[in-house]
mmCIF file of the N, C-alpha and C atoms, coordinates in Angstrom:
data_MODEL
# 
_entry.id   MODEL 
# 
loop_
_atom_site.group_PDB 
_atom_site.id 
_atom_site.type_symbol 
_atom_site.label_atom_id 
_atom_site.label_alt_id 
_atom_site.label_comp_id 
_atom_site.label_asym_id 
_atom_site.label_entity_id 
_atom_site.label_seq_id 
_atom_site.pdbx_PDB_ins_code 
_atom_site.Cartn_x 
_atom_site.Cartn_y 
_atom_site.Cartn_z 
_atom_site.occupancy 
_atom_site.B_iso_or_equiv 
_atom_site.pdbx_formal_charge 
_atom_site.auth_seq_id 
_atom_site.auth_comp_id 
_atom_site.auth_asym_id 
_atom_site.auth_atom_id 
_atom_site.pdbx_PDB_model_num 
ATOM 1   N N  . MET A 1 1  ? 77.742 50.346 177.684 1.00 0.00 ? 1  MET A N  1 
ATOM 2   C CA . MET A 1 1  ? 77.069 49.565 176.663 1.00 0.00 ? 1  MET A CA 1 
ATOM 3   C C  . MET A 1 1  ? 75.556 49.778 176.771 1.00 0.00 ? 1  MET A C  1 
ATOM 4   N N  . LYS A 1 2  ? 74.930 49.604 175.645 1.00 0.00 ? 2  LYS A N  1 
ATOM 5   C CA . LYS A 1 2  ? 73.496 49.837 175.564 1.00 0.00 ? 2  LYS A CA 1 
ATOM 6   C C  . LYS A 1 2  ? 72.838 48.626 174.904 1.00 0.00 ? 2  LYS A C  1 
ATOM 7   N N  . LEU A 1 3  ? 71.703 48.190 175.447 1.00 0.00 ? 3  LEU A N  1 
ATOM 8   C CA . LEU A 1 3  ? 70.950 47.091 174.846 1.00 0.00 ? 3  LEU A CA 1 
ATOM 9   C C  . LEU A 1 3  ? 70.097 47.647 173.712 1.00 0.00 ? 3  LEU A C  1 
ATOM 10  N N  . THR A 1 4  ? 70.307 47.122 172.528 1.00 0.00 ? 4  THR A N  1 
ATOM 11  C CA . THR A 1 4  ? 69.572 47.547 171.338 1.00 0.00 ? 4  THR A CA 1 
ATOM 12  C C  . THR A 1 4  ? 68.750 46.362 170.856 1.00 0.00 ? 4  THR A C  1 
ATOM 13  N N  . ASN A 1 5  ? 67.688 46.649 170.091 1.00 0.00 ? 5  ASN A N  1 
ATOM 14  C CA . ASN A 1 5  ? 66.868 45.550 169.608 1.00 0.00 ? 5  ASN A CA 1 
ATOM 15  C C  . ASN A 1 5  ? 66.374 45.781 168.184 1.00 0.00 ? 5  ASN A C  1 
ATOM 16  N N  . ARG A 1 6  ? 65.915 44.712 167.571 1.00 0.00 ? 6  ARG A N  1 
ATOM 17  C CA . ARG A 1 6  ? 65.377 44.731 166.217 1.00 0.00 ? 6  ARG A CA 1 
ATOM 18  C C  . ARG A 1 6  ? 63.868 44.492 166.217 1.00 0.00 ? 6  ARG A C  1 
ATOM 19  N N  . VAL A 1 7  ? 63.204 44.765 167.324 1.00 0.00 ? 7  VAL A N  1 
ATOM 20  C CA . VAL A 1 7  ? 61.775 44.469 167.465 1.00 0.00 ? 7  VAL A CA 1 
ATOM 21  C C  . VAL A 1 7  ? 60.945 45.171 166.400 1.00 0.00 ? 7  VAL A C  1 
ATOM 22  N N  . LYS A 1 8  ? 61.179 46.452 166.185 1.00 0.00 ? 8  LYS A N  1 
ATOM 23  C CA . LYS A 1 8  ? 60.361 47.196 165.227 1.00 0.00 ? 8  LYS A CA 1 
ATOM 24  C C  . LYS A 1 8  ? 60.469 46.613 163.819 1.00 0.00 ? 8  LYS A C  1 
ATOM 25  N N  . SER A 1 9  ? 61.691 46.349 163.368 1.00 0.00 ? 9  SER A N  1 
ATOM 26  C CA . SER A 1 9  ? 61.845 45.829 162.009 1.00 0.00 ? 9  SER A CA 1 
ATOM 27  C C  . SER A 1 9  ? 61.254 44.431 161.875 1.00 0.00 ? 9  SER A C  1 
ATOM 28  N N  . LEU A 1 10 ? 61.405 43.595 162.888 1.00 0.00 ? 10 LEU A N  1 
ATOM 29  C CA . LEU A 1 10 ? 60.824 42.253 162.833 1.00 0.00 ? 10 LEU A CA 1 
ATOM 30  C C  . LEU A 1 10 ? 59.305 42.298 162.882 1.00 0.00 ? 10 LEU A C  1 
ATOM 31  N N  . ARG A 1 11 ? 58.777 43.160 163.730 1.00 0.00 ? 11 ARG A N  1 
ATOM 32  C CA . ARG A 1 11 ? 57.318 43.302 163.828 1.00 0.00 ? 11 ARG A CA 1 
ATOM 33  C C  . ARG A 1 11 ? 56.751 43.781 162.500 1.00 0.00 ? 11 ARG A C  1 
ATOM 34  N N  . SER A 1 12 ? 57.370 44.797 161.937 1.00 0.00 ? 12 SER A N  1 
ATOM 35  C CA . SER A 1 12 ? 56.913 45.358 160.661 1.00 0.00 ? 12 SER A CA 1 
ATOM 36  C C  . SER A 1 12 ? 56.993 44.345 159.528 1.00 0.00 ? 12 SER A C  1 
ATOM 37  N N  . SER A 1 13 ? 58.077 43.587 159.498 1.00 0.00 ? 13 SER A N  1 
ATOM 38  C CA . SER A 1 13 ? 58.236 42.601 158.420 1.00 0.00 ? 13 SER A CA 1 
ATOM 39  C C  . SER A 1 13 ? 57.196 41.491 158.500 1.00 0.00 ? 13 SER A C  1 
ATOM 40  N N  . ASN A 1 14 ? 56.630 41.283 159.685 1.00 0.00 ? 14 ASN A N  1 
ATOM 41  C CA . ASN A 1 14 ? 55.557 40.306 159.849 1.00 0.00 ? 14 ASN A CA 1 
ATOM 42  C C  . ASN A 1 14 ? 54.179 40.922 159.589 1.00 0.00 ? 14 ASN A C  1 
ATOM 43  N N  . GLY A 1 15 ? 54.146 42.244 159.380 1.00 0.00 ? 15 GLY A N  1 
ATOM 44  C CA . GLY A 1 15 ? 52.881 42.914 159.094 1.00 0.00 ? 15 GLY A CA 1 
ATOM 45  C C  . GLY A 1 15 ? 51.998 43.123 160.308 1.00 0.00 ? 15 GLY A C  1 
ATOM 46  N N  . TRP A 1 16 ? 52.585 43.093 161.497 1.00 0.00 ? 16 TRP A N  1 
ATOM 47  C CA . TRP A 1 16 ? 51.820 43.264 162.725 1.00 0.00 ? 16 TRP A CA 1 
ATOM 48  C C  . TRP A 1 16 ? 51.838 44.715 163.179 1.00 0.00 ? 16 TRP A C  1 
ATOM 49  N N  . THR A 1 17 ? 50.710 45.189 163.685 1.00 0.00 ? 17 THR A N  1 
ATOM 50  C CA . THR A 1 17 ? 50.669 46.511 164.293 1.00 0.00 ? 17 THR A CA 1 
ATOM 51  C C  . THR A 1 17 ? 51.268 46.398 165.693 1.00 0.00 ? 17 THR A C  1 
ATOM 52  N N  . GLN A 1 18 ? 51.556 47.548 166.277 1.00 0.00 ? 18 GLN A N  1 
ATOM 53  C CA . GLN A 1 18 ? 52.062 47.544 167.657 1.00 0.00 ? 18 GLN A CA 1 
ATOM 54  C C  . GLN A 1 18 ? 51.026 46.923 168.594 1.00 0.00 ? 18 GLN A C  1 
ATOM 55  N N  . GLU A 1 19 ? 49.768 47.209 168.360 1.00 0.00 ? 19 GLU A N  1 
ATOM 56  C CA . GLU A 1 19 ? 48.685 46.663 169.195 1.00 0.00 ? 19 GLU A CA 1 
ATOM 57  C C  . GLU A 1 19 ? 48.606 45.138 169.063 1.00 0.00 ? 19 GLU A C  1 
ATOM 58  N N  . GLN A 1 20 ? 48.681 44.631 167.851 1.00 0.00 ? 20 GLN A N  1 
ATOM 59  C CA . GLN A 1 20 ? 48.628 43.178 167.642 1.00 0.00 ? 20 GLN A CA 1 
ATOM 60  C C  . GLN A 1 20 ? 49.800 42.489 168.333 1.00 0.00 ? 20 GLN A C  1 
ATOM 61  N N  . PHE A 1 21 ? 50.985 43.046 168.158 1.00 0.00 ? 21 PHE A N  1 
ATOM 62  C CA . PHE A 1 21 ? 52.166 42.450 168.777 1.00 0.00 ? 21 PHE A CA 1 
ATOM 63  C C  . PHE A 1 21 ? 52.073 42.500 170.297 1.00 0.00 ? 21 PHE A C  1 
ATOM 64  N N  . ALA A 1 22 ? 51.602 43.617 170.820 1.00 0.00 ? 22 ALA A N  1 
ATOM 65  C CA . ALA A 1 22 ? 51.428 43.755 172.277 1.00 0.00 ? 22 ALA A CA 1 
ATOM 66  C C  . ALA A 1 22 ? 50.508 42.667 172.818 1.00 0.00 ? 22 ALA A C  1 
ATOM 67  N N  . GLN A 1 23 ? 49.421 42.403 172.118 1.00 0.00 ? 23 GLN A N  1 
ATOM 68  C CA . GLN A 1 23 ? 48.487 41.366 172.553 1.00 0.00 ? 23 GLN A CA 1 
ATOM 69  C C  . GLN A 1 23 ? 49.132 39.983 172.515 1.00 0.00 ? 23 GLN A C  1 
ATOM 70  N N  . MET A 1 24 ? 49.964 39.738 171.518 1.00 0.00 ? 24 MET A N  1 
ATOM 71  C CA . MET A 1 24 ? 50.641 38.436 171.394 1.00 0.00 ? 24 MET A CA 1 
ATOM 72  C C  . MET A 1 24 ? 51.533 38.139 172.582 1.00 0.00 ? 24 MET A C  1 
ATOM 73  N N  . ILE A 1 25 ? 52.168 39.179 173.122 1.00 0.00 ? 25 ILE A N  1 
ATOM 74  C CA . ILE A 1 25 ? 53.115 38.941 174.223 1.00 0.00 ? 25 ILE A CA 1 
ATOM 75  C C  . ILE A 1 25 ? 52.582 39.394 175.583 1.00 0.00 ? 25 ILE A C  1 
ATOM 76  N N  . GLY A 1 26 ? 51.347 39.903 175.604 1.00 0.00 ? 26 GLY A N  1 
ATOM 77  C CA . GLY A 1 26 ? 50.704 40.221 176.875 1.00 0.00 ? 26 GLY A CA 1 
ATOM 78  C C  . GLY A 1 26 ? 51.147 41.509 177.531 1.00 0.00 ? 26 GLY A C  1 
ATOM 79  N N  . VAL A 1 27 ? 51.438 42.530 176.720 1.00 0.00 ? 27 VAL A N  1 
ATOM 80  C CA . VAL A 1 27 ? 51.811 43.837 177.262 1.00 0.00 ? 27 VAL A CA 1 
ATOM 81  C C  . VAL A 1 27 ? 50.954 44.913 176.604 1.00 0.00 ? 27 VAL A C  1 
ATOM 82  N N  . THR A 1 28 ? 51.161 46.155 176.999 1.00 0.00 ? 28 THR A N  1 
ATOM 83  C CA . THR A 1 28 ? 50.411 47.258 176.405 1.00 0.00 ? 28 THR A CA 1 
ATOM 84  C C  . THR A 1 28 ? 51.117 47.768 175.152 1.00 0.00 ? 28 THR A C  1 
ATOM 85  N N  . ARG A 1 29 ? 50.395 48.490 174.326 1.00 0.00 ? 29 ARG A N  1 
ATOM 86  C CA . ARG A 1 29 ? 50.974 49.110 173.135 1.00 0.00 ? 29 ARG A CA 1 
ATOM 87  C C  . ARG A 1 29 ? 52.068 50.092 173.553 1.00 0.00 ? 29 ARG A C  1 
ATOM 88  N N  . GLN A 1 30 ? 51.870 50.782 174.660 1.00 0.00 ? 30 GLN A N  1 
ATOM 89  C CA . GLN A 1 30 ? 52.867 51.740 175.152 1.00 0.00 ? 30 GLN A CA 1 
ATOM 90  C C  . GLN A 1 30 ? 54.201 51.045 175.453 1.00 0.00 ? 30 GLN A C  1 
ATOM 91  N N  . THR A 1 31 ? 54.138 49.817 175.968 1.00 0.00 ? 31 THR A N  1 
ATOM 92  C CA . THR A 1 31 ? 55.365 49.056 176.228 1.00 0.00 ? 31 THR A CA 1 
ATOM 93  C C  . THR A 1 31 ? 56.094 48.780 174.918 1.00 0.00 ? 31 THR A C  1 
ATOM 94  N N  . ILE A 1 32 ? 55.354 48.439 173.879 1.00 0.00 ? 32 ILE A N  1 
ATOM 95  C CA . ILE A 1 32 ? 55.967 48.183 172.570 1.00 0.00 ? 32 ILE A CA 1 
ATOM 96  C C  . ILE A 1 32 ? 56.595 49.461 172.023 1.00 0.00 ? 32 ILE A C  1 
ATOM 97  N N  . ILE A 1 33 ? 55.908 50.577 172.158 1.00 0.00 ? 33 ILE A N  1 
ATOM 98  C CA . ILE A 1 33 ? 56.451 51.857 171.696 1.00 0.00 ? 33 ILE A CA 1 
ATOM 99  C C  . ILE A 1 33 ? 57.771 52.143 172.400 1.00 0.00 ? 33 ILE A C  1 
ATOM 100 N N  . SER A 1 34 ? 57.796 52.000 173.715 1.00 0.00 ? 34 SER A N  1 
ATOM 101 C CA . SER A 1 34 ? 59.019 52.260 174.493 1.00 0.00 ? 34 SER A CA 1 
ATOM 102 C C  . SER A 1 34 ? 60.129 51.282 174.131 1.00 0.00 ? 34 SER A C  1 
ATOM 103 N N  . LEU A 1 35 ? 59.776 50.035 173.928 1.00 0.00 ? 35 LEU A N  1 
ATOM 104 C CA . LEU A 1 35 ? 60.756 49.022 173.553 1.00 0.00 ? 35 LEU A CA 1 
ATOM 105 C C  . LEU A 1 35 ? 61.377 49.352 172.199 1.00 0.00 ? 35 LEU A C  1 
ATOM 106 N N  . GLU A 1 36 ? 60.542 49.726 171.234 1.00 0.00 ? 36 GLU A N  1 
ATOM 107 C CA . GLU A 1 36 ? 61.031 50.051 169.893 1.00 0.00 ? 36 GLU A CA 1 
ATOM 108 C C  . GLU A 1 36 ? 61.878 51.321 169.874 1.00 0.00 ? 36 GLU A C  1 
ATOM 109 N N  . LYS A 1 37 ? 61.584 52.258 170.753 1.00 0.00 ? 37 LYS A N  1 
ATOM 110 C CA . LYS A 1 37 ? 62.371 53.492 170.846 1.00 0.00 ? 37 LYS A CA 1 
ATOM 111 C C  . LYS A 1 37 ? 63.691 53.276 171.577 1.00 0.00 ? 37 LYS A C  1 
ATOM 112 N N  . GLY A 1 38 ? 63.787 52.164 172.293 1.00 0.00 ? 38 GLY A N  1 
ATOM 113 C CA . GLY A 1 38 ? 64.995 51.890 173.060 1.00 0.00 ? 38 GLY A CA 1 
ATOM 114 C C  . GLY A 1 38 ? 64.991 52.506 174.440 1.00 0.00 ? 38 GLY A C  1 
ATOM 115 N N  . SER A 1 39 ? 63.847 53.008 174.880 1.00 0.00 ? 39 SER A N  1 
ATOM 116 C CA . SER A 1 39 ? 63.771 53.626 176.203 1.00 0.00 ? 39 SER A CA 1 
ATOM 117 C C  . SER A 1 39 ? 63.298 52.647 177.277 1.00 0.00 ? 39 SER A C  1 
ATOM 118 N N  . TYR A 1 40 ? 63.074 51.394 176.896 1.00 0.00 ? 40 TYR A N  1 
ATOM 119 C CA . TYR A 1 40 ? 62.622 50.373 177.836 1.00 0.00 ? 40 TYR A CA 1 
ATOM 120 C C  . TYR A 1 40 ? 63.439 49.110 177.605 1.00 0.00 ? 40 TYR A C  1 
ATOM 121 N N  . THR A 1 41 ? 64.004 48.572 178.677 1.00 0.00 ? 41 THR A N  1 
ATOM 122 C CA . THR A 1 41 ? 64.725 47.309 178.614 1.00 0.00 ? 41 THR A CA 1 
ATOM 123 C C  . THR A 1 41 ? 63.816 46.224 179.177 1.00 0.00 ? 41 THR A C  1 
ATOM 124 N N  . PRO A 1 42 ? 63.492 45.224 178.367 1.00 0.00 ? 42 PRO A N  1 
ATOM 125 C CA . PRO A 1 42 ? 62.555 44.198 178.830 1.00 0.00 ? 42 PRO A CA 1 
ATOM 126 C C  . PRO A 1 42 ? 63.178 43.278 179.878 1.00 0.00 ? 42 PRO A C  1 
ATOM 127 N N  . SER A 1 43 ? 62.325 42.703 180.684 1.00 0.00 ? 43 SER A N  1 
ATOM 128 C CA . SER A 1 43 ? 62.777 41.682 181.624 1.00 0.00 ? 43 SER A CA 1 
ATOM 129 C C  . SER A 1 43 ? 63.191 40.453 180.813 1.00 0.00 ? 43 SER A C  1 
ATOM 130 N N  . LEU A 1 44 ? 63.883 39.541 181.447 1.00 0.00 ? 44 LEU A N  1 
ATOM 131 C CA . LEU A 1 44 ? 64.287 38.314 180.774 1.00 0.00 ? 44 LEU A CA 1 
ATOM 132 C C  . LEU A 1 44 ? 63.057 37.540 180.308 1.00 0.00 ? 44 LEU A C  1 
ATOM 133 N N  . LEU A 1 45 ? 62.033 37.486 181.140 1.00 0.00 ? 45 LEU A N  1 
ATOM 134 C CA . LEU A 1 45 ? 60.803 36.773 180.778 1.00 0.00 ? 45 LEU A CA 1 
ATOM 135 C C  . LEU A 1 45 ? 60.166 37.379 179.528 1.00 0.00 ? 45 LEU A C  1 
ATOM 136 N N  . LEU A 1 46 ? 60.064 38.700 179.484 1.00 0.00 ? 46 LEU A N  1 
ATOM 137 C CA . LEU A 1 46 ? 59.474 39.354 178.320 1.00 0.00 ? 46 LEU A CA 1 
ATOM 138 C C  . LEU A 1 46 ? 60.347 39.145 177.084 1.00 0.00 ? 46 LEU A C  1 
ATOM 139 N N  . ALA A 1 47 ? 61.650 39.230 177.228 1.00 0.00 ? 47 ALA A N  1 
ATOM 140 C CA . ALA A 1 47 ? 62.555 38.998 176.098 1.00 0.00 ? 47 ALA A CA 1 
ATOM 141 C C  . ALA A 1 47 ? 62.368 37.588 175.552 1.00 0.00 ? 47 ALA A C  1 
ATOM 142 N N  . MET A 1 48 ? 62.201 36.622 176.421 1.00 0.00 ? 48 MET A N  1 
ATOM 143 C CA . MET A 1 48 ? 61.993 35.240 175.985 1.00 0.00 ? 48 MET A CA 1 
ATOM 144 C C  . MET A 1 48 ? 60.640 35.077 175.282 1.00 0.00 ? 48 MET A C  1 
ATOM 145 N N  . GLN A 1 49 ? 59.608 35.793 175.756 1.00 0.00 ? 49 GLN A N  1 
ATOM 146 C CA . GLN A 1 49 ? 58.305 35.746 175.080 1.00 0.00 ? 49 GLN A CA 1 
ATOM 147 C C  . GLN A 1 49 ? 58.430 36.328 173.667 1.00 0.00 ? 49 GLN A C  1 
ATOM 148 N N  . ILE A 1 50 ? 59.185 37.402 173.545 1.00 0.00 ? 50 ILE A N  1 
ATOM 149 C CA . ILE A 1 50 ? 59.394 38.036 172.243 1.00 0.00 ? 50 ILE A CA 1 
ATOM 150 C C  . ILE A 1 50 ? 60.115 37.082 171.304 1.00 0.00 ? 50 ILE A C  1 
ATOM 151 N N  . THR A 1 51 ? 61.154 36.404 171.787 1.00 0.00 ? 51 THR A N  1 
ATOM 152 C CA . THR A 1 51 ? 61.889 35.469 170.930 1.00 0.00 ? 51 THR A CA 1 
ATOM 153 C C  . THR A 1 51 ? 61.004 34.314 170.491 1.00 0.00 ? 51 THR A C  1 
ATOM 154 N N  . ARG A 1 52 ? 60.106 33.898 171.345 1.00 0.00 ? 52 ARG A N  1 
ATOM 155 C CA . ARG A 1 52 ? 59.191 32.804 171.000 1.00 0.00 ? 52 ARG A CA 1 
ATOM 156 C C  . ARG A 1 52 ? 58.238 33.221 169.882 1.00 0.00 ? 52 ARG A C  1 
ATOM 157 N N  . VAL A 1 53 ? 57.707 34.435 169.957 1.00 0.00 ? 53 VAL A N  1 
ATOM 158 C CA . VAL A 1 53 ? 56.780 34.926 168.926 1.00 0.00 ? 53 VAL A CA 1 
ATOM 159 C C  . VAL A 1 53 ? 57.492 35.055 167.581 1.00 0.00 ? 53 VAL A C  1 
ATOM 160 N N  . PHE A 1 54 ? 58.715 35.587 167.592 1.00 0.00 ? 54 PHE A N  1 
ATOM 161 C CA . PHE A 1 54 ? 59.460 35.760 166.354 1.00 0.00 ? 54 PHE A CA 1 
ATOM 162 C C  . PHE A 1 54 ? 60.158 34.476 165.887 1.00 0.00 ? 54 PHE A C  1 
ATOM 163 N N  . GLU A 1 55 ? 60.198 33.470 166.749 1.00 0.00 ? 55 GLU A N  1 
ATOM 164 C CA . GLU A 1 55 ? 60.860 32.198 166.452 1.00 0.00 ? 55 GLU A CA 1 
ATOM 165 C C  . GLU A 1 55 ? 62.309 32.419 166.018 1.00 0.00 ? 55 GLU A C  1 
ATOM 166 N N  . ARG A 1 56 ? 63.011 33.205 166.823 1.00 0.00 ? 56 ARG A N  1 
ATOM 167 C CA . ARG A 1 56 ? 64.422 33.525 166.575 1.00 0.00 ? 56 ARG A CA 1 
ATOM 168 C C  . ARG A 1 56 ? 65.181 33.457 167.894 1.00 0.00 ? 56 ARG A C  1 
ATOM 169 N N  . PRO A 1 57 ? 66.475 33.227 167.829 1.00 0.00 ? 57 PRO A N  1 
ATOM 170 C CA . PRO A 1 57 ? 67.269 33.248 169.063 1.00 0.00 ? 57 PRO A CA 1 
ATOM 171 C C  . PRO A 1 57 ? 67.372 34.674 169.615 1.00 0.00 ? 57 PRO A C  1 
ATOM 172 N N  . VAL A 1 58 ? 67.520 34.771 170.897 1.00 0.00 ? 58 VAL A N  1 
ATOM 173 C CA . VAL A 1 58 ? 67.553 36.072 171.567 1.00 0.00 ? 58 VAL A CA 1 
ATOM 174 C C  . VAL A 1 58 ? 68.648 36.978 170.993 1.00 0.00 ? 58 VAL A C  1 
ATOM 175 N N  . GLU A 1 59 ? 69.780 36.394 170.618 1.00 0.00 ? 59 GLU A N  1 
ATOM 176 C CA . GLU A 1 59 ? 70.905 37.182 170.101 1.00 0.00 ? 59 GLU A CA 1 
ATOM 177 C C  . GLU A 1 59 ? 70.596 37.838 168.754 1.00 0.00 ? 59 GLU A C  1 
ATOM 178 N N  . SER A 1 60 ? 69.608 37.316 168.039 1.00 0.00 ? 60 SER A N  1 
ATOM 179 C CA . SER A 1 60 ? 69.268 37.915 166.744 1.00 0.00 ? 60 SER A CA 1 
ATOM 180 C C  . SER A 1 60 ? 68.261 39.052 166.900 1.00 0.00 ? 60 SER A C  1 
ATOM 181 N N  . ILE A 1 61 ? 67.724 39.221 168.094 1.00 0.00 ? 61 ILE A N  1 
ATOM 182 C CA . ILE A 1 61 ? 66.749 40.288 168.356 1.00 0.00 ? 61 ILE A CA 1 
ATOM 183 C C  . ILE A 1 61 ? 67.351 41.367 169.254 1.00 0.00 ? 61 ILE A C  1 
ATOM 184 N N  . PHE A 1 62 ? 68.059 40.961 170.288 1.00 0.00 ? 62 PHE A N  1 
ATOM 185 C CA . PHE A 1 62 ? 68.656 41.882 171.249 1.00 0.00 ? 62 PHE A CA 1 
ATOM 186 C C  . PHE A 1 62 ? 70.174 41.780 171.183 1.00 0.00 ? 62 PHE A C  1 
ATOM 187 N N  . TYR A 1 63 ? 70.861 42.919 171.226 1.00 0.00 ? 63 TYR A N  1 
ATOM 188 C CA . TYR A 1 63 ? 72.316 42.910 171.193 1.00 0.00 ? 63 TYR A CA 1 
ATOM 189 C C  . TYR A 1 63 ? 72.860 44.139 171.907 1.00 0.00 ? 63 TYR A C  1 
ATOM 190 N N  . LEU A 1 64 ? 74.103 44.018 172.357 1.00 0.00 ? 64 LEU A N  1 
ATOM 191 C CA . LEU A 1 64 ? 74.772 45.123 173.043 1.00 0.00 ? 64 LEU A CA 1 
ATOM 192 C C  . LEU A 1 64 ? 75.488 45.994 172.026 1.00 0.00 ? 64 LEU A C  1 
ATOM 193 N N  . GLU A 1 65 ? 75.414 47.288 172.262 1.00 0.00 ? 65 GLU A N  1 
ATOM 194 C CA . GLU A 1 65 ? 76.037 48.252 171.371 1.00 0.00 ? 65 GLU A CA 1 
ATOM 195 C C  . GLU A 1 65 ? 76.845 49.222 172.215 1.00 0.00 ? 65 GLU A C  1 
ATOM 196 N N  . GLU A 1 66 ? 78.019 49.579 171.732 1.00 0.00 ? 66 GLU A N  1 
ATOM 197 C CA . GLU A 1 66 ? 78.853 50.566 172.419 1.00 0.00 ? 66 GLU A CA 1 
ATOM 198 C C  . GLU A 1 66 ? 78.154 51.930 172.374 1.00 0.00 ? 66 GLU A C  1 
ATOM 199 N N  . GLU A 1 67 ? 78.143 52.619 173.483 1.00 0.00 ? 67 GLU A N  1 
ATOM 200 C CA . GLU A 1 67 ? 77.570 53.958 173.516 1.00 0.00 ? 67 GLU A CA 1 
ATOM 201 C C  . GLU A 1 67 ? 78.630 54.964 173.092 1.00 0.00 ? 67 GLU A C  1 
ATOM 202 N N  . SER A 1 68 ? 78.236 55.911 172.265 1.00 0.00 ? 68 SER A N  1 
ATOM 203 C CA . SER A 1 68 ? 79.180 56.943 171.845 1.00 0.00 ? 68 SER A CA 1 
ATOM 204 C C  . SER A 1 68 ? 79.321 57.982 172.942 1.00 0.00 ? 68 SER A C  1 
ATOM 205 N N  . GLU A 1 69 ? 80.494 58.528 173.062 1.00 0.00 ? 69 GLU A N  1 
ATOM 206 C CA . GLU A 1 69 ? 80.742 59.515 174.122 1.00 0.00 ? 69 GLU A CA 1 
ATOM 207 C C  . GLU A 1 69 ? 80.532 60.909 173.660 1.00 0.00 ? 69 GLU A C  1 
# 
């Protein structure tokens, strides 16, 4: 299974740049890039900060996806 997220689409729909969003949650722009590409899995603390900014439950932002073989 793979952890997938909707961070990019939610960030874009709010009109925030990667830099603005990074500042909101206290990380670097590079962390946001990696998160949006799916190459970085956030810690629980960071995931909770993200849910707070988007004002959504964690399940609506992060979800498990079956990996194709």
